[in-house]
Each structure stands twice: as C-alpha cells, then as structure tokens.
C-alpha positions, 0 to 999 in steps of 0.5 A: 562094844556094840556092832555098828554098820554105817549104811549111809557111808556105804551108799555114798561110796557107791554113788560115783561108781553107779553113776559111771556104770549107768552112763556106760551101760546106757551107751552100751544098750543104745548100741543094741539093735533092739534100741532101733526097734524100740525107738521106732515105736516109742520115740528116742526120748521115751526109749532112753527113759525106759532103758535108763529105768531098767538099767537103774532098777538092775543097778539098785539090786546090785547095790543092795546086794553089795551092801548086804555082802559088806554088812554080812562080812563086817558082822561076821568079823565082829561076831568072830572077834567077840569069841 
C-alpha cells in the first residue's frame, strides 16, 4: 500500500473557509484608520484592491501551511502504521 495525499480535496475544503475569512478580514481592515489615509491617496477602488491583494497573499500562505501540516500529519501516521 502506497501513501497518497489528496491535495485537490484539501484545497477545495479550504475554499469556503477562505472566502468567509477574506470577507471578514477586508471588512475589519476597512475600519482601520490607515484605510482613510490610503483612500485619500489612491482612491477607494484602488485601496480596496491593494488591501484585498495583501490579505489574499497572507491567506495563501496560511492555506499552504495548513495543507503542509495535514500532509505531515497524514504521512507520519502512514509511516507509523508501516512499522
């Protein structure tokens, strides 16, 4: 029996959680006083795009770490069961 890890299903399972998280994080970021400063310099739409991009980059890193943790846990369990 070989070890298999279903990356695709892990990503699909995280997408709804990430979508909700993005929305709440953006709402929270827009309450920050720095938003007003950025908005006056770049305009509302450009500021939201920049903020969403920054939040999305951070979330991508979080998702990657979560998938790697799952992979490590499942691989460790598989290797332990091979003994």
